[in-house]
C-alpha positions as CSV (number, residue, x, y, z in Angstrom):
1,V,-10.5,9.9,-43.0
2,L,-9.9,12.6,-40.4
3,S,-10.0,10.1,-37.5
4,I,-7.4,7.9,-39.3
5,I,-5.1,10.9,-39.9
6,G,-5.6,12.2,-36.3
7,S,-4.8,8.8,-34.8
8,S,-1.6,8.5,-36.8
9,I,-0.4,11.9,-35.7
10,L,-1.3,11.2,-32.0
11,L,0.4,7.8,-32.0
12,E,3.5,9.4,-33.6
13,K,3.8,12.4,-31.3
14,F,2.2,11.4,-27.9
15,R,2.8,7.7,-27.3
16,F,5.6,8.7,-25.0
17,A,3.3,8.8,-22.0
18,T,2.8,5.1,-22.1
19,G,6.0,3.9,-23.7
20,K,8.4,5.4,-26.1
21,S,7.8,8.2,-28.5
22,L,8.2,6.9,-32.0
23,A,9.4,10.4,-33.1
24,N,11.8,11.0,-30.3
25,V,15.0,9.9,-32.1
26,K,17.3,11.7,-29.7
27,I,16.2,9.8,-26.7
28,E,16.3,6.5,-28.6
29,E,19.8,7.2,-29.7
30,K,20.9,8.2,-26.2
31,E,19.5,5.0,-24.8
32,D,21.1,2.8,-27.4
33,E,24.6,4.3,-27.1
34,D,27.3,2.1,-25.5
35,D,29.7,4.8,-24.5
36,K,31.6,4.4,-21.2
37,I,29.8,5.7,-18.1
38,K,31.7,8.2,-16.2
39,K,32.0,8.5,-12.5
40,E,28.9,10.2,-11.0
41,E,29.0,12.8,-8.3
42,T,26.1,13.4,-5.9
43,A,24.8,16.6,-4.3
44,L,24.4,15.0,-0.9
45,P,27.2,13.1,1.0
46,F,26.8,9.6,2.3
47,Q,28.8,7.0,4.2
48,K,30.3,4.4,1.9
49,V,30.1,0.9,3.5
50,N,31.4,-2.6,3.0
51,L,28.9,-5.2,3.9
52,T,30.3,-8.5,5.3
53,F,28.4,-11.6,6.3
54,K,29.8,-14.8,7.8
55,D,28.3,-18.2,8.5
56,M,24.7,-17.2,7.6
57,H,22.0,-19.8,8.3
58,Y,18.3,-19.5,7.8
59,T,15.9,-22.2,9.0
60,V,12.1,-22.4,8.7
61,I,9.5,-24.8,9.9
62,S,7.9,-27.0,7.2
63,S,4.3,-26.1,6.4
64,I,3.2,-29.7,6.4
65,G,4.9,-30.7,9.6
66,N,7.2,-29.7,12.4
67,E,10.3,-30.5,10.5
68,K,13.0,-27.8,10.2
69,I,14.2,-26.9,6.8
70,E,17.6,-25.1,6.4
71,L,17.4,-22.8,3.4
72,L,20.8,-21.1,3.8
73,K,23.8,-23.2,4.9
74,G,26.8,-21.3,6.3
75,I,27.1,-18.6,3.6
76,D,30.0,-16.1,3.8
77,G,30.5,-13.1,1.6
78,V,31.5,-9.5,1.0
79,V,29.6,-6.7,-0.7
80,E,32.0,-3.9,-1.4
81,A,31.3,-0.2,-1.8
82,G,31.3,1.1,-5.4
83,K,30.8,-2.4,-6.9
84,M,27.9,-4.4,-8.3
85,T,27.4,-7.8,-6.8
86,A,25.2,-10.4,-8.4
87,L,23.4,-13.1,-6.5
88,M,22.6,-16.0,-8.8
89,G,21.4,-19.6,-8.7
90,S,18.6,-21.8,-9.8
91,S,15.1,-21.5,-8.6
92,G,15.1,-22.6,-4.9
93,A,18.8,-21.9,-4.5
94,G,18.1,-19.2,-1.9
95,K,19.4,-16.1,-3.7
96,T,16.3,-14.0,-2.9
97,T,16.1,-15.5,0.6
98,L,19.8,-14.5,1.2
99,M,19.1,-11.0,0.1
100,D,16.0,-10.7,2.3
101,V,17.9,-12.0,5.2
102,L,20.8,-9.6,4.7
103,S,18.4,-6.6,4.2
104,L,16.3,-7.5,7.3
105,R,13.2,-8.2,5.3
106,K,12.6,-11.6,6.8
107,T,10.0,-11.6,9.6
108,S,9.8,-15.4,10.1
109,G,12.2,-18.3,10.6
110,E,15.4,-18.5,12.5
111,I,18.4,-16.5,11.4
112,T,22.0,-17.0,12.6
113,G,25.3,-15.5,11.5
114,D,27.3,-12.4,11.7
115,V,26.5,-9.3,9.5
116,R,28.6,-6.2,9.7
117,L,28.9,-2.8,8.1
118,N,32.4,-1.5,7.9
119,G,33.2,-4.0,10.6
120,H,30.5,-2.7,13.0
121,P,27.7,-5.1,13.9
122,Q,24.5,-4.7,12.0
123,E,22.0,-2.6,13.9
124,E,18.4,-2.8,12.6
125,Q,17.3,0.8,12.8
126,S,20.5,2.3,11.3
127,F,20.7,-0.5,8.7
128,R,17.2,0.2,7.4
129,R,17.9,3.9,7.2
130,C,21.1,3.4,5.2
131,T,19.8,0.9,2.7
132,G,17.3,0.8,-0.2
133,Y,15.4,-2.2,-1.4
134,V,13.7,-2.5,-4.8
135,E,11.2,-5.3,-5.1
136,Q,10.7,-7.3,-8.3
137,F,7.2,-6.2,-8.7
138,D,7.2,-2.9,-6.9
139,T,4.1,-0.7,-6.9
140,Q,3.8,3.1,-6.8
141,S,0.8,5.4,-6.5
142,A,-0.8,5.6,-9.9
143,Q,-2.1,9.1,-9.2
144,L,1.3,10.7,-8.7
145,T,3.9,11.8,-11.2
146,I,7.4,10.4,-11.3
147,R,8.8,13.5,-9.7
148,E,6.2,13.7,-7.0
149,T,6.8,10.1,-6.1
150,C,10.6,10.7,-5.8
151,E,10.0,14.0,-3.8
152,F,7.8,12.2,-1.3
153,S,10.4,9.5,-0.7
154,A,13.2,12.1,-0.4
155,K,11.4,14.4,2.0
156,L,10.6,11.6,4.4
157,R,13.9,9.6,4.2
158,L,16.6,12.2,4.0
159,E,17.8,13.1,7.5
160,S,16.2,16.4,8.5
161,S,18.8,17.2,11.1
162,D,21.7,17.0,8.5
163,P,22.7,20.6,7.6
164,A,23.5,19.5,4.1
165,V,19.8,18.6,3.5
166,T,18.0,21.7,2.4
167,E,15.1,22.3,0.0
168,E,17.6,23.4,-2.7
169,S,20.1,20.5,-2.2
170,T,17.2,18.0,-2.1
171,A,15.8,19.4,-5.4
172,R,19.3,19.1,-7.0
173,F,19.7,15.6,-5.7
174,I,16.4,14.5,-7.1
175,D,17.4,16.1,-10.4
176,E,20.6,14.1,-10.4
177,I,18.9,10.8,-9.6
178,L,16.3,11.4,-12.3
179,G,19.1,12.2,-14.8
180,M,21.1,9.2,-13.7
181,L,18.2,6.9,-14.5
182,E,17.2,8.8,-17.6
183,L,13.8,9.8,-16.2
184,T,14.1,13.5,-16.6
185,P,12.2,13.7,-19.9
186,I,9.2,12.0,-18.4
187,Q,9.4,13.3,-14.8
188,N,6.0,15.0,-15.0
189,F,4.1,12.0,-16.3
190,L,1.6,10.2,-14.0
191,V,2.7,6.7,-13.0
192,G,-0.6,5.2,-14.0
193,S,-1.6,1.6,-13.8
194,D,-2.1,-1.4,-16.1
195,N,-5.9,-0.7,-16.2
196,T,-5.7,3.1,-16.8
197,G,-2.4,3.2,-18.8
198,G,0.7,5.0,-17.8
199,L,4.4,4.2,-17.6
200,S,5.8,1.1,-19.2
201,F,7.1,-1.8,-17.0
202,E,10.7,-0.8,-17.6
203,Q,10.0,2.9,-16.7
204,R,8.3,1.8,-13.5
205,K,11.3,-0.4,-12.7
206,R,13.6,2.7,-13.0
207,L,11.1,4.7,-11.0
208,S,11.3,2.1,-8.2
209,I,15.1,2.4,-8.2
210,A,14.9,6.2,-8.2
211,C,12.6,6.1,-5.1
212,E,15.2,4.2,-3.2
213,L,18.1,6.3,-4.5
214,V,16.6,9.6,-3.4
215,A,16.9,8.3,0.2
216,N,20.7,8.6,-0.3
217,P,21.4,4.9,0.7
218,S,24.8,3.4,1.1
219,I,23.6,0.0,-0.1
220,I,20.8,-0.8,-2.5
221,F,19.3,-4.2,-2.9
222,L,17.4,-5.2,-6.0
223,D,15.3,-8.3,-6.6
224,E,15.6,-9.4,-10.3
225,P,15.7,-5.8,-11.7
226,T,15.9,-7.1,-15.4
227,S,13.3,-9.8,-15.2
228,G,10.4,-9.2,-17.7
229,L,12.4,-6.7,-19.7
230,D,13.5,-6.9,-23.3
231,A,17.2,-6.6,-24.1
232,R,17.0,-2.8,-24.7
233,A,15.1,-2.1,-21.6
234,A,17.3,-4.3,-19.5
235,A,20.4,-2.6,-20.8
236,L,18.9,0.8,-19.8
237,V,18.3,-0.4,-16.3
238,M,21.8,-1.9,-16.0
239,R,23.3,1.4,-17.2
240,G,21.5,3.1,-14.4
241,L,22.8,0.6,-11.9
242,K,26.3,1.1,-13.1
243,R,26.0,4.8,-12.5
244,I,24.7,4.1,-9.0
245,A,27.8,1.9,-8.3
246,L,30.1,4.6,-9.6
247,T,28.8,7.0,-7.0
248,G,30.4,4.7,-4.4
249,R,27.2,2.8,-3.4
250,A,27.2,-0.9,-3.0
251,V,24.7,-2.6,-5.4
252,V,23.4,-6.1,-4.7
253,A,21.0,-7.7,-7.2
254,T,19.5,-11.1,-7.8
255,I,19.6,-11.9,-11.5
256,H,17.8,-14.6,-13.4
257,Q,19.0,-15.7,-16.9
258,P,21.0,-12.6,-17.8
259,S,22.4,-11.9,-21.2
260,I,26.2,-11.8,-21.7
261,S,26.3,-8.0,-21.6
262,I,24.2,-7.8,-18.4
263,F,26.2,-10.6,-16.7
264,N,29.5,-9.0,-17.5
265,S,28.3,-5.7,-16.1
266,F,28.7,-7.0,-12.6
267,D,31.9,-6.8,-10.7
268,S,31.5,-9.8,-8.4
269,L,29.3,-12.9,-8.1
270,L,27.9,-15.0,-5.3
271,L,26.6,-18.2,-6.9
272,L,24.4,-20.6,-5.0
273,K,23.2,-24.1,-5.7
274,R,19.9,-25.6,-4.7
275,G,19.9,-26.1,-1.0
276,G,21.5,-22.8,-0.1
277,E,25.2,-23.6,-0.5
278,V,27.9,-21.4,-2.1
279,V,29.5,-22.6,-5.4
280,F,31.5,-19.4,-6.2
281,H,32.1,-16.1,-4.7
282,G,34.6,-13.6,-5.9
283,E,35.5,-11.1,-8.7
284,L,34.1,-12.0,-12.1
285,G,37.0,-10.4,-14.0
286,E,37.0,-9.1,-17.5
287,D,34.5,-11.1,-19.6
288,S,33.9,-13.3,-16.5
289,C,37.5,-14.7,-16.9
290,H,37.9,-15.4,-13.2
291,L,34.7,-17.4,-13.0
292,I,35.5,-19.4,-16.1
293,D,39.1,-20.2,-14.9
294,Y,37.8,-21.2,-11.4
295,L,35.2,-23.7,-12.7
296,Q,37.4,-25.1,-15.5
297,Q,40.1,-26.1,-13.1
298,Y,37.9,-29.1,-12.2
299,E,38.2,-31.9,-14.7
300,T,34.4,-32.6,-14.8
301,T,33.7,-29.1,-16.0
302,P,33.0,-28.8,-19.7
303,L,34.9,-26.1,-21.6
304,I,32.9,-23.0,-22.4
305,Q,32.3,-22.6,-26.1
306,P,33.2,-19.4,-28.0
307,G,30.4,-16.9,-27.8
308,E,28.6,-19.0,-25.1
309,N,26.9,-17.1,-22.3
310,P,29.0,-17.5,-19.1
311,A,25.8,-17.3,-17.0
312,T,24.0,-20.1,-18.8
313,W,27.2,-22.1,-18.9
314,M,27.9,-21.9,-15.2
315,L,24.3,-22.7,-14.2
316,T,24.3,-25.7,-16.5
317,T,27.7,-26.8,-15.2
318,I,26.6,-26.8,-11.5
319,G,23.3,-28.5,-12.3
320,A,21.1,-25.4,-12.1
321,G,20.4,-25.0,-15.8
322,S,17.7,-26.4,-18.0
323,A,19.9,-29.0,-19.6
324,G,20.0,-31.4,-16.7
325,N,21.5,-32.1,-13.3
326,G,25.0,-31.0,-14.1
327,Y,28.1,-33.2,-14.1
328,Q,27.6,-34.9,-10.7
329,F,30.5,-33.0,-9.1
330,D,30.1,-31.4,-5.7
331,Y,31.0,-27.8,-6.6
332,A,29.7,-26.6,-3.2
333,G,32.0,-29.0,-1.4
334,A,34.9,-28.0,-3.6
335,Y,34.4,-24.3,-3.0
336,A,34.3,-24.9,0.8
337,E,37.8,-26.3,0.6
338,S,39.1,-23.9,-2.1
339,E,41.6,-21.1,-2.0
340,L,38.8,-18.8,-3.3
341,R,36.8,-19.2,-0.1
342,S,39.9,-18.7,2.0
343,Q,40.4,-15.3,0.2
344,T,36.8,-14.4,1.0
345,L,37.3,-15.2,4.7
346,K,40.5,-13.3,4.7
347,K,38.9,-10.2,3.2
348,I,36.1,-10.4,5.8
349,E,38.7,-10.5,8.6
350,E,40.6,-7.6,7.1
351,I,37.4,-5.4,7.1
352,V,36.2,-6.5,10.5
353,S,39.7,-6.1,12.1
354,V,40.1,-2.5,11.1
355,V,37.1,-0.8,12.7
356,R,37.0,2.9,12.7
357,D,34.5,5.1,14.6
358,D,34.2,7.5,11.7
359,E,32.9,4.7,9.5
360,L,30.1,3.8,11.8
361,V,26.6,4.3,10.2
362,S,24.3,5.8,12.7
363,F,21.3,8.1,12.9
364,P,20.0,10.2,15.8
365,S,16.4,8.9,15.6
366,K,14.3,6.1,14.2
367,F,12.7,8.3,11.5
368,A,14.4,10.9,9.4
369,T,11.7,13.6,10.0
370,P,9.6,14.6,13.0
371,F,6.0,13.6,13.4
372,K,4.6,16.9,12.2
373,T,6.6,16.7,8.9
374,Q,5.4,13.1,8.4
375,V,1.8,14.1,8.8
376,V,2.1,17.1,6.5
377,E,3.9,15.2,3.7
378,V,1.7,12.1,4.0
379,L,-1.4,14.3,4.0
380,K,-0.2,16.2,0.9
381,R,0.4,12.9,-0.9
382,T,-2.9,11.4,0.2
383,W,-4.8,14.5,-0.9
384,K,-3.3,14.3,-4.4
385,V,-4.2,10.6,-4.5
386,Y,-7.8,11.3,-3.5
387,W,-8.1,14.3,-5.9
388,R,-6.8,12.3,-8.8
389,S,-8.9,9.2,-8.1
390,P,-12.1,9.9,-10.0
391,S,-13.1,6.2,-10.1
392,Y,-13.3,6.3,-6.3
393,N,-14.6,9.8,-5.5
394,R,-16.7,10.3,-8.6
395,T,-18.5,7.0,-8.0
396,R,-19.6,7.7,-4.5
397,I,-20.6,11.3,-5.2
398,F,-22.6,10.3,-8.3
399,L,-24.3,7.4,-6.6
400,S,-25.1,9.5,-3.6
401,A,-26.7,12.2,-5.7
402,A,-28.6,9.6,-7.8
403,L,-29.8,7.7,-4.8
404,S,-31.1,10.9,-3.1
405,L,-32.9,11.9,-6.3
406,L,-34.4,8.5,-6.9
407,I,-35.7,8.1,-3.3
408,G,-36.7,11.7,-2.9
409,S,-38.7,11.8,-6.1
410,I,-41.1,9.2,-4.6
411,Y,-42.4,11.9,-2.2
412,V,-42.6,14.9,-4.5
413,S,-46.3,14.7,-4.7
414,N,-46.9,13.6,-1.1
415,R,-44.7,15.7,1.0
416,V,-46.8,15.7,4.2
417,P,-47.8,12.4,5.8
418,T,-51.4,12.1,7.0
419,N,-51.6,8.5,8.3
420,E,-49.6,5.7,9.8
421,A,-48.9,4.0,6.4
422,E,-47.3,7.2,5.1
423,M,-45.2,7.6,8.3
424,N,-44.1,4.0,8.1
425,S,-43.1,4.6,4.5
426,R,-41.0,7.6,5.5
427,V,-39.3,5.7,8.3
428,T,-38.5,2.8,6.0
429,T,-37.2,5.2,3.4
430,I,-34.9,6.9,6.0
431,Y,-33.7,3.5,7.2
432,M,-33.0,2.2,3.7
433,S,-31.3,5.4,2.6
434,W,-28.7,5.6,5.3
435,L,-28.1,1.9,5.2
436,M,-27.5,2.0,1.4
437,I,-25.3,5.1,1.5
438,S,-23.2,3.7,4.3
439,T,-22.8,0.3,2.7
440,L,-21.8,2.1,-0.5
441,G,-19.1,4.1,1.3
442,M,-17.7,1.1,3.1
443,N,-17.5,-1.1,0.0
444,S,-16.0,1.5,-2.2
445,I,-13.1,2.2,0.2
446,L,-12.0,-1.4,0.5
447,P,-10.0,-1.9,-2.8
448,F,-8.8,1.7,-2.7
449,F,-7.4,1.5,0.8
450,E,-6.0,-2.0,0.2
451,L,-3.6,-0.5,-2.4
452,E,-2.5,2.2,0.0
453,R,-2.1,-0.3,2.9
454,N,0.2,-2.5,0.8
455,M,2.2,0.6,-0.2
456,F,2.4,1.6,3.5
457,Y,3.9,-1.8,4.4
458,R,6.9,-1.0,2.1
459,H,7.1,2.5,3.5
460,K,7.0,1.2,7.0
461,T,9.9,-1.2,6.3
462,A,11.9,1.7,5.0
463,L,11.1,3.7,8.2
464,M,9.6,6.6,6.2
465,Y,6.8,7.4,8.6
466,N,4.8,5.8,11.4
467,T,1.3,4.4,11.5
468,A,-0.2,7.5,13.3
469,S,0.9,9.6,10.3
470,I,-0.9,7.6,7.7
471,S,-4.0,7.2,9.9
472,T,-4.2,10.9,10.5
473,A,-3.6,11.7,6.8
474,F,-6.4,9.4,5.7
475,T,-8.7,10.6,8.4
476,L,-8.2,14.3,7.3
477,A,-8.2,13.5,3.5
478,E,-11.6,11.8,3.8
479,L,-13.3,14.7,5.6
480,P,-13.8,17.1,2.7
481,F,-15.2,14.4,0.5
482,L,-17.4,13.1,3.3
483,I,-18.7,16.5,4.0
484,G,-19.3,17.3,0.3
485,T,-21.0,14.0,-0.4
486,C,-23.1,14.2,2.7
487,F,-24.1,17.8,2.0
488,L,-25.1,16.9,-1.6
489,Y,-27.1,13.9,-0.5
490,V,-28.9,15.5,2.5
491,T,-29.8,18.7,0.7
492,I,-31.4,16.9,-2.2
493,F,-33.1,14.2,-0.1
494,Y,-34.2,16.4,2.8
495,F,-36.2,18.9,0.9
496,M,-37.6,16.5,-1.7
497,V,-39.1,14.3,1.0
498,G,-40.7,17.4,2.6
499,F,-38.9,17.5,6.0
500,A,-39.2,20.6,8.2
501,A,-37.6,23.7,6.8
502,E,-35.9,24.5,10.1
503,A,-32.1,25.1,10.4
504,S,-31.8,23.1,13.6
505,K,-33.5,20.0,12.2
506,Y,-31.6,20.2,9.0
507,F,-28.4,20.4,11.0
508,F,-29.1,17.4,13.1
509,Y,-30.1,15.4,10.0
510,F,-26.8,16.4,8.3
511,L,-24.9,15.6,11.5
512,F,-26.2,12.1,11.9
513,M,-25.8,11.3,8.2
514,F,-22.2,12.7,8.3
515,L,-21.4,10.5,11.4
516,C,-23.0,7.5,9.7
517,M,-21.0,7.9,6.5
518,S,-17.8,8.7,8.4
519,L,-18.3,5.6,10.6
520,F,-18.8,3.2,7.8
521,T,-16.0,4.7,5.6
522,Y,-13.5,4.5,8.4
523,L,-14.9,1.0,9.3
524,G,-13.9,-0.1,5.8
525,Q,-10.4,1.2,6.3
526,M,-10.2,-0.6,9.7
527,L,-11.3,-3.9,8.1
528,I,-8.6,-3.6,5.4
529,A,-6.0,-2.8,8.2
530,I,-6.8,-6.0,10.1
531,C,-7.8,-8.4,7.2
532,P,-5.4,-10.1,4.8
533,D,-7.1,-8.8,1.7
534,A,-10.2,-6.9,0.3
535,Q,-12.1,-10.2,-0.3
536,I,-12.0,-11.2,3.3
537,A,-12.7,-7.6,4.4
538,Q,-15.7,-7.6,2.0
539,G,-17.1,-10.6,3.9
540,F,-16.9,-8.9,7.2
541,A,-18.3,-5.7,5.7
542,G,-21.3,-7.6,4.5
543,L,-21.8,-9.2,7.9
544,T,-21.6,-5.8,9.6
545,S,-24.1,-4.2,7.2
546,S,-26.5,-7.1,7.6
547,T,-26.5,-7.1,11.4
548,T,-26.6,-3.3,11.5
549,G,-29.7,-3.3,9.4
550,L,-31.3,-6.2,11.2
551,F,-31.0,-4.7,14.7
552,A,-31.6,-1.1,13.8
553,G,-35.2,-1.2,15.1
554,V,-37.1,-1.2,11.8
555,L,-37.3,-4.8,10.7
556,I,-37.7,-5.9,14.3
557,R,-39.0,-3.2,16.7
558,P,-36.8,-2.9,19.9
559,A,-39.5,-4.4,22.1
560,N,-39.7,-7.5,19.9
561,I,-36.0,-8.3,19.8
562,P,-35.3,-11.6,21.7
563,T,-33.6,-11.1,25.0
564,F,-30.6,-13.1,23.8
565,W,-30.0,-10.8,20.9
566,L,-30.7,-7.6,22.7
567,F,-27.0,-6.9,23.1
568,M,-26.8,-6.5,19.3
569,Y,-29.3,-3.7,19.4
570,Y,-27.1,-1.7,21.7
571,L,-23.8,-2.9,20.1
572,M,-24.4,-2.2,16.4
573,P,-24.6,1.5,15.3
574,G,-27.9,1.1,13.4
575,H,-30.4,2.1,16.0
576,Y,-28.3,5.1,17.2
577,I,-28.3,6.4,13.6
578,L,-32.0,5.8,13.0
579,E,-33.0,7.1,16.4
580,G,-31.0,10.3,15.9
581,L,-32.5,10.9,12.5
582,L,-36.1,10.3,13.6
583,V,-36.4,12.0,16.9
584,T,-34.5,15.1,15.9
585,Q,-36.6,15.4,12.7
586,Y,-40.0,14.8,14.4
587,Y,-39.3,16.6,17.6
588,K,-42.3,18.9,18.4
589,D,-43.8,18.0,15.0
590,E,-47.5,18.7,15.3
591,T,-48.4,17.2,11.9
592,P,-51.7,15.3,12.4
593,I,-51.4,11.5,11.8
594,E,-54.4,9.3,11.7
595,A,-54.0,6.1,13.7
596,S,-54.6,2.6,12.3
597,T,-56.8,0.2,14.1
598,D,-55.1,-1.9,16.8
599,S,-51.7,-0.4,16.1
600,P,-49.3,0.7,19.0
601,F,-50.1,4.3,18.0
602,W,-53.9,3.4,18.3
603,D,-53.4,2.0,21.8
604,Y,-51.1,4.9,22.8
605,L,-53.8,7.5,21.9
606,G,-56.6,5.5,23.6
607,C,-58.5,5.4,20.3
608,D,-60.9,2.7,21.5
609,Q,-62.3,5.1,24.0
610,Q,-62.4,8.0,21.5
611,I,-64.3,5.9,19.0
612,A,-66.7,4.8,21.7
613,E,-67.4,8.4,22.6
614,G,-68.4,9.1,19.0
615,A,-65.2,10.2,17.3
616,T,-65.1,9.3,13.6
617,N,-61.3,8.9,13.5
618,C,-58.4,8.9,15.9
619,V,-55.6,11.5,15.3
620,G,-52.3,12.2,17.0
621,T,-49.1,14.0,16.1
622,A,-46.0,12.9,14.2
623,E,-43.9,13.2,17.3
624,E,-46.3,11.0,19.2
625,W,-46.3,8.4,16.4
626,V,-42.5,8.0,16.6
627,Y,-42.7,7.6,20.4
628,A,-45.6,5.1,20.2
629,S,-44.4,3.2,17.2
630,F,-41.0,2.4,18.8
631,E,-42.8,1.9,22.2
632,G,-40.8,4.6,24.0
633,A,-37.4,3.4,22.9
634,F,-36.7,6.4,20.6
635,V,-36.8,9.7,22.6
636,I,-35.1,13.1,22.2
637,E,-33.2,12.6,25.5
638,H,-31.2,9.9,23.9
639,V,-29.7,12.2,21.2
640,P,-26.6,13.2,23.1
641,G,-25.9,9.6,23.8
642,C,-26.4,8.6,20.2
643,I,-24.0,11.3,19.0
644,G,-21.4,10.3,21.7
645,Y,-21.7,6.6,20.6
646,L,-21.2,7.4,16.9
647,I,-18.2,9.7,17.6
648,G,-16.7,7.1,20.0
649,M,-17.1,4.4,17.3
650,V,-15.3,6.6,14.7
651,V,-12.5,7.1,17.2
652,L,-12.4,3.4,17.9
653,T,-12.1,2.5,14.2
654,R,-9.1,4.9,13.9
655,I,-7.4,3.3,16.9
656,V,-7.9,-0.2,15.6
657,T,-6.7,1.0,12.2
658,V,-3.5,2.3,13.7
659,Y,-3.0,-1.0,15.6
660,G,-3.7,-3.1,12.5
661,L,-1.3,-1.1,10.3
662,G,1.4,-1.0,13.0
663,Y,1.4,-4.6,14.3
664,L,0.0,-6.6,11.4
665,N,1.8,-7.2,8.1
666,Y,0.3,-9.5,5.5
667,R,3.2,-9.3,3.1
668,K,4.6,-12.8,2.7
669,T,8.1,-12.6,4.1
């Protein structure tokens, strides 16, 4: 009974974190009101821009041959400051393609045409800095709150050299954006994910819009901002977009099957038919009257019925709806010869012909902040993500402790080896322990870093920070967890196995285990940086672990490795780790070890002669056993080289990671 009562109370009062509070009537009423939205003022100034594009063509090569396919065919248009422009058409009409071309998101294919801002030619660096782009299925860090996510975007995208940008003005600006999109009541909630719970889909959509708005853009592009939302949630998003337009920003959005109220919220429309041709471009007018009048001037166009959705009607009319192939009239050809297109071209010429220097959008540098600020802010964000990721850090810490206890417990009653079998057991245990712990670290980082990599692709496109910043941040963020995990593992394992209670030997064991764990963890990050996804990276990770273990010198002693494969012994890190762990631990170790008949240790000690002279057994030291067992391949003189190799490999993984993140992009564009 108590659990039922408690559940009812919690659902009533605290459901707000993952959706809407059933008891929060004030917020519900505020969201459902239909009062007129007043003009919004912003704390930070920005340059208003009119975007014009003329004769835009986009051609790609067919995936099944060398045939060229033209997806956009000579499109002209204007996106005006302070207005909402809708890009519509059937699936395959090219509306998202056009928006990606205009926003410089396309990295493949051939693009031709003239794009200008306030009459000035489009310049990539400045254009990326002055625009925002909201993807249809955008992702944010699940471990950050709404406000932290917006603050991170603002601090890295607002021009640091602008005297108007201060900590106080930035905070006020973020407050305004959160209020504009009605996120203030939930600004301290974690974003969460589908698996762990968190914000609803509609709330995440508004958060994605907020992240772009806090960059103070002149134009914001949105890919189907209302898709997947119910009528109430879509209305909430549209009300936010209307407020954005009223600040003077240009809003461009692709829309799929909008309701009447959503469609009528837009000021202008660019309608495409399948094949990338324009059917209509101009002002919609009140209740879409201009669109209706234009289409109904043609005799083949059916009259719109009272109460019918203009968006559905127009798509059906031009052959893009679900009712059929339209009325067999070439609306694209009619538009090309229409007065409406002439008006569009005239408007473009008017904007282009009056070019003023004070309307030029430019920035002093590629990034809004210096490298030091980028590193600090990315590191702060990364540290929060790590600290709030128990599924990643808790798993590796727990498994490291459990593994050390499990393996170490085997030697609790046999802490000092006396013969070769016990020495072989310890060597095998050391070998298996570092191989398992390193493989665990490499595999656990793959899905975690893949999410961060995909998020970095979006941040890189927006010119938030460079690749060196994220690589440095993830290098430094990993260090405390690597040190802590390594210390926990080594301390438990080292003393349970019965290794020497000497500070220098403990230090070297800790050092080599730390370098081992660091190398494989950073190797996992490197594989994600250069591979398309975690599944492919997992395959390479498994191959790396297998070859490392095979050529470490335990399964096959160095002297027995075939000449052809000897390069793998020196290339893979396994033998450097194992050699460092063994020779530093058993250096000057005088523990007596009884030799086994006909073993390399037996031959090294000359046991045949000792037995012939009457000795009952043949005994050497632990240090001699290591030297003889590996036939002189593992010696203390190699330790500096082993340390240098492992450090060099760690540095190499960071360099390759920077290259992969900087020059590879596996987003389909």
